[in-house]
C-alpha positions as CSV (number, residue, x, y, z in Angstrom):
1,M,-16.8,-18.0,10.3
2,S,-15.6,-15.3,12.7
3,T,-17.3,-11.9,12.5
4,A,-14.4,-10.1,14.1
5,A,-13.2,-7.2,12.0
6,A,-10.1,-7.9,9.9
7,P,-7.0,-6.1,10.9
8,S,-6.1,-3.1,8.8
9,F,-3.5,-3.4,6.1
10,T,-1.0,-1.4,8.2
11,D,-1.7,-3.6,11.3
12,A,-1.3,-6.7,9.3
13,L,2.0,-5.4,8.0
14,T,3.4,-5.0,11.5
15,A,2.3,-8.6,12.4
16,G,4.5,-10.4,9.9
17,P,5.1,-11.1,6.2
18,I,2.2,-10.7,3.8
19,V,1.9,-12.6,0.5
20,L,1.4,-10.5,-2.7
21,D,0.0,-11.9,-5.9
22,G,1.8,-12.5,-9.1
23,G,1.6,-11.1,-12.6
24,L,-2.0,-10.1,-13.5
25,S,-1.3,-9.8,-17.2
26,N,0.2,-13.3,-17.6
27,Q,-2.8,-14.8,-15.8
28,L,-5.2,-13.0,-18.1
29,E,-3.2,-14.0,-21.1
30,S,-3.2,-17.6,-20.0
31,A,-7.0,-17.4,-19.9
32,G,-6.9,-16.4,-23.6
33,H,-7.1,-12.6,-23.5
34,D,-5.2,-10.5,-25.9
35,L,-3.3,-7.7,-24.1
36,S,-1.3,-6.4,-27.0
37,D,-2.7,-2.9,-27.2
38,A,-1.5,0.2,-25.3
39,L,-4.0,-0.2,-22.4
40,W,-2.7,-3.7,-21.6
41,S,-4.8,-5.3,-18.9
42,A,-6.7,-2.0,-18.2
43,R,-8.6,-2.6,-21.4
44,L,-10.4,-5.5,-19.8
45,L,-11.8,-3.3,-17.0
46,A,-14.4,-2.3,-19.6
47,E,-14.4,-5.2,-22.0
48,A,-14.1,-8.3,-19.7
49,P,-14.5,-7.3,-16.0
50,A,-15.4,-10.9,-15.0
51,A,-12.0,-12.1,-16.4
52,V,-10.3,-9.6,-14.1
53,V,-12.2,-10.9,-11.1
54,A,-11.3,-14.5,-12.0
55,A,-7.6,-13.7,-12.3
56,H,-7.5,-12.0,-8.9
57,R,-9.5,-14.8,-7.4
58,T,-7.0,-17.4,-8.8
59,Y,-4.2,-15.6,-6.9
60,Y,-6.2,-15.3,-3.7
61,E,-6.9,-19.0,-3.8
62,A,-3.3,-19.8,-4.5
63,G,-2.4,-18.1,-1.2
64,A,-2.0,-14.4,-2.0
65,Q,-3.3,-12.1,0.7
66,V,-3.1,-9.0,-1.5
67,A,-4.4,-8.5,-5.1
68,I,-2.9,-5.6,-7.1
69,T,-5.5,-4.0,-9.3
70,A,-5.6,-3.8,-13.1
71,S,-5.0,-0.1,-13.0
72,Y,-1.2,-0.1,-13.6
73,Q,-1.7,1.2,-17.2
74,A,-5.0,3.0,-16.5
75,T,-4.7,6.7,-16.8
76,F,-7.0,9.6,-17.9
77,E,-4.6,10.4,-20.7
78,G,-4.4,6.8,-21.9
79,F,-8.1,6.4,-21.9
80,A,-8.6,9.7,-23.6
81,A,-6.4,8.5,-26.5
82,R,-9.0,5.7,-26.9
83,G,-11.9,8.2,-26.9
84,I,-12.9,7.5,-23.3
85,G,-13.8,10.7,-21.5
86,A,-12.8,11.7,-18.0
87,A,-16.0,10.6,-16.2
88,E,-15.9,7.1,-17.8
89,A,-12.1,6.9,-17.1
90,A,-12.7,7.6,-13.4
91,E,-15.4,5.0,-13.3
92,L,-13.0,2.4,-14.8
93,L,-10.3,3.3,-12.3
94,S,-12.8,2.9,-9.5
95,R,-13.9,-0.4,-11.0
96,S,-10.4,-1.8,-10.8
97,V,-10.7,-1.6,-7.0
98,E,-14.2,-3.0,-7.0
99,L,-13.3,-6.0,-9.1
100,A,-10.4,-7.0,-6.8
101,R,-12.7,-6.5,-3.8
102,E,-15.3,-8.8,-5.5
103,A,-12.6,-11.4,-6.1
104,A,-11.7,-11.2,-2.4
105,R,-15.4,-11.7,-1.4
106,Q,-15.7,-14.7,-3.7
107,A,-12.4,-16.2,-2.4
108,T,-13.4,-15.7,1.2
109,A,-16.8,-17.4,0.5
110,A,-14.8,-20.3,-1.0
111,D,-12.8,-20.5,2.3
112,A,-9.6,-18.9,1.0
113,A,-7.4,-18.0,4.0
114,G,-8.0,-14.4,5.1
115,P,-8.0,-11.6,5.6
116,L,-7.6,-10.5,2.0
117,Y,-6.5,-7.0,0.9
118,V,-6.6,-4.9,-2.2
119,A,-3.7,-2.7,-3.5
120,A,-4.6,-0.1,-6.1
121,S,-1.9,0.0,-8.7
122,A,-0.5,3.2,-10.0
123,G,2.2,2.7,-12.6
124,P,4.8,5.2,-13.7
125,Y,4.2,7.9,-16.4
126,G,6.1,5.7,-18.9
127,A,3.5,3.0,-18.6
128,M,1.0,5.3,-20.2
129,L,3.3,5.9,-23.1
130,A,3.5,2.1,-23.7
131,D,6.9,2.4,-25.4
132,G,9.2,0.9,-22.8
133,S,10.1,4.2,-21.2
134,E,8.8,2.9,-17.8
135,Y,12.1,1.0,-17.7
136,R,14.2,4.1,-18.4
137,G,12.6,7.1,-16.8
138,R,14.0,10.5,-17.7
139,Y,10.8,11.6,-19.5
140,G,11.8,15.3,-19.8
141,L,9.1,16.3,-17.3
142,S,9.6,18.2,-14.1
143,V,8.6,16.9,-10.7
144,A,5.7,19.3,-10.7
145,E,4.5,18.1,-14.1
146,L,4.7,14.5,-13.0
147,E,2.8,15.3,-9.8
148,R,0.0,16.9,-11.9
149,F,-0.1,13.7,-14.0
150,H,-0.3,11.3,-11.0
151,R,-2.5,13.2,-8.5
152,P,-5.9,13.0,-10.2
153,R,-5.6,9.2,-10.8
154,L,-4.5,8.6,-7.2
155,E,-7.4,10.7,-5.9
156,V,-9.9,8.5,-7.8
157,L,-8.2,5.3,-6.7
158,A,-8.0,6.4,-3.1
159,A,-11.7,7.3,-3.1
160,A,-12.6,3.8,-4.3
161,G,-11.5,2.4,-1.0
162,P,-8.4,0.2,-1.5
163,D,-6.4,-1.0,1.5
164,V,-3.2,0.4,0.1
165,L,-1.9,2.3,-3.0
166,A,0.8,0.5,-4.9
167,L,3.1,3.1,-6.4
168,E,5.0,0.6,-8.5
169,T,7.7,0.0,-11.1
170,V,9.0,3.6,-10.6
171,P,12.1,4.0,-12.7
172,D,13.3,7.4,-11.6
173,A,13.9,9.2,-8.3
174,D,12.3,12.4,-9.7
175,E,9.1,10.5,-10.4
176,A,9.3,9.1,-6.9
177,R,9.4,12.6,-5.6
178,A,6.3,13.5,-7.6
179,L,4.4,10.4,-6.3
180,L,5.4,11.1,-2.7
181,R,3.9,14.6,-3.1
182,A,0.8,13.2,-4.8
183,V,-0.1,10.8,-2.1
184,R,0.0,13.3,0.7
185,G,-3.4,13.7,2.4
186,L,-5.2,11.0,0.5
187,G,-6.0,9.0,3.6
188,V,-4.8,5.7,2.2
189,P,-1.4,4.1,3.0
190,A,1.0,3.5,0.1
191,W,4.0,1.5,-0.8
192,L,6.7,2.8,-3.1
193,S,8.4,0.3,-5.3
194,F,11.2,1.0,-7.8
195,S,12.3,-0.9,-10.9
196,A,16.0,-1.5,-10.3
197,A,19.1,-2.5,-12.1
198,G,21.8,-3.6,-9.6
199,E,22.1,-0.8,-7.0
200,H,20.6,1.9,-9.2
201,T,17.2,3.0,-10.4
202,R,16.5,2.3,-14.1
203,A,17.3,6.0,-14.6
204,G,20.7,5.5,-13.1
205,Q,20.4,7.1,-9.7
206,P,21.7,5.3,-6.6
207,L,18.9,3.1,-5.2
208,E,19.9,4.0,-1.6
209,D,19.1,7.6,-2.3
210,A,15.9,6.8,-4.0
211,F,14.7,4.6,-1.1
212,A,15.6,7.3,1.4
213,L,13.2,9.7,-0.2
214,A,10.3,7.9,1.5
215,S,11.9,7.8,5.0
216,D,10.0,10.8,6.4
217,V,6.7,10.3,4.4
218,P,4.1,9.0,6.8
219,E,1.7,7.8,4.1
220,V,4.4,5.3,2.8
221,V,4.3,2.1,4.8
222,A,6.8,0.1,2.8
223,V,9.6,0.7,0.3
224,G,11.2,-1.7,-2.2
225,V,11.4,-3.0,-5.7
226,N,9.3,-4.8,-8.3
227,C,9.6,-5.8,-11.9
228,C,13.3,-6.3,-11.7
229,T,15.2,-9.6,-11.8
230,P,15.2,-11.9,-8.8
231,E,19.0,-11.2,-8.5
232,D,18.4,-7.5,-8.4
233,A,15.8,-8.0,-5.7
234,D,18.3,-10.0,-3.6
235,Q,20.6,-6.9,-3.5
236,A,17.8,-4.4,-3.0
237,V,15.9,-5.7,0.1
238,A,18.6,-4.9,2.8
239,L,19.4,-1.6,1.0
240,A,15.7,-0.5,1.1
241,A,15.4,-1.4,4.8
242,R,18.5,0.4,5.7
243,A,17.9,3.5,3.6
244,S,14.2,4.0,4.4
245,G,13.8,2.6,7.9
246,K,10.5,1.0,6.7
247,P,9.3,-2.5,6.0
248,V,10.3,-3.7,2.5
249,V,8.1,-4.7,-0.4
250,V,9.7,-7.0,-3.0
251,Y,8.0,-8.7,-6.0
252,P,10.4,-9.3,-8.9
253,N,9.5,-10.6,-12.3
254,S,10.4,-14.1,-13.5
255,G,13.9,-13.1,-14.5
256,E,13.0,-12.9,-18.2
257,S,13.3,-9.5,-19.9
258,W,10.7,-7.5,-21.8
259,D,11.4,-6.6,-25.5
260,A,9.3,-3.4,-25.9
261,Q,9.6,-3.3,-29.7
262,A,8.6,-7.0,-30.1
263,R,6.2,-6.7,-27.1
264,A,7.4,-10.1,-25.9
265,W,9.3,-11.7,-23.1
266,C,12.6,-13.4,-23.7
267,G,15.2,-15.2,-21.6
268,T,15.1,-17.8,-18.9
269,P,12.9,-17.7,-15.7
270,A,14.9,-17.4,-12.4
271,F,12.1,-16.7,-9.8
272,S,12.2,-19.2,-7.0
273,A,10.3,-19.3,-3.6
274,D,13.6,-20.4,-2.1
275,R,14.7,-16.8,-2.1
276,V,12.0,-15.8,0.4
277,A,13.8,-16.7,3.5
278,S,16.7,-14.3,2.7
279,W,14.3,-11.5,1.7
280,T,12.4,-11.7,5.0
281,A,15.6,-12.0,7.0
282,A,16.7,-8.7,5.4
283,G,13.5,-6.9,6.2
284,A,10.9,-7.9,3.5
285,R,7.3,-7.9,4.8
286,L,5.4,-7.7,1.5
287,V,6.6,-10.5,-0.8
288,G,5.2,-11.7,-4.2
289,G,5.9,-11.8,-7.9
290,C,5.5,-9.5,-10.9
291,C,5.5,-10.2,-14.6
292,R,5.5,-13.9,-15.6
293,V,5.2,-15.1,-12.0
294,G,2.0,-17.1,-11.9
295,P,-0.3,-18.8,-9.3
296,D,1.9,-21.9,-8.8
297,A,4.9,-19.7,-7.9
298,V,2.8,-17.6,-5.5
299,A,1.5,-20.8,-3.9
300,A,5.0,-22.0,-3.4
301,L,6.0,-18.7,-1.9
302,A,3.0,-18.7,0.5
303,R,4.0,-22.2,1.6
304,Q,7.5,-21.0,2.3
305,L,6.3,-18.1,4.4
306,A,3.9,-20.3,6.3
307,G,6.6,-22.8,6.8
């Protein structure tokens, strides 16, 4: 095996399309884990860390080059509601990066194609509320208040040494403004990914304007969408490339919809690796799946990109 240093995430991004993983929660659920409480997959950071490693490794071995950590719903406030103090919460946030890194080491030892990267997930404020508001935005908080919420968690995640920060499932341009302020000076590149409906954010603002917010933020190396339908992703890729002038990240969900009250998915899957060619032609450089997109779909996507 070569001992040459792996290219940085930013260098790899300029070299060509990179395969992201799929939905972590559905992989954990398929292994028999109950994710029905408010902490979602973040609960397993403390209770079943080996399961998180195994889920990440499954995606790496399916062909993903990037694992997104189990920290989407991990926040100081959310942990505090479960009686977990700030010091332990910070340790769990750091552990999310360490577990993904351990999965990469295991996958590399098992001859998975490399190099392999870790993206530290930071979900929106609404993810902490666990009431579906992450798909609506408009929390009644100012940009400054949202920045104060996000910055401490991002500082801990950045210090844990991920290759990139995934600012994901952002429903609202105001929250994007807060996140863009919060990542300044952290020393880790980031991608900014909105949850979209048609050509608008979930909060109803024009996506083009939302994408453009990151155009002059050097920390942001890619802009795009996730946890939207594949059809919405089709529309968004070219728009993101044009508005931001940056590489595009795209990882839609299966096409099913989340019923927040029932805490269940409904509808018919529409995710297909056949969409990849049009996404990359329009500027996508980070391509994967979100909720309900599993290892088989990621493997098919990786084959398409390698094709």
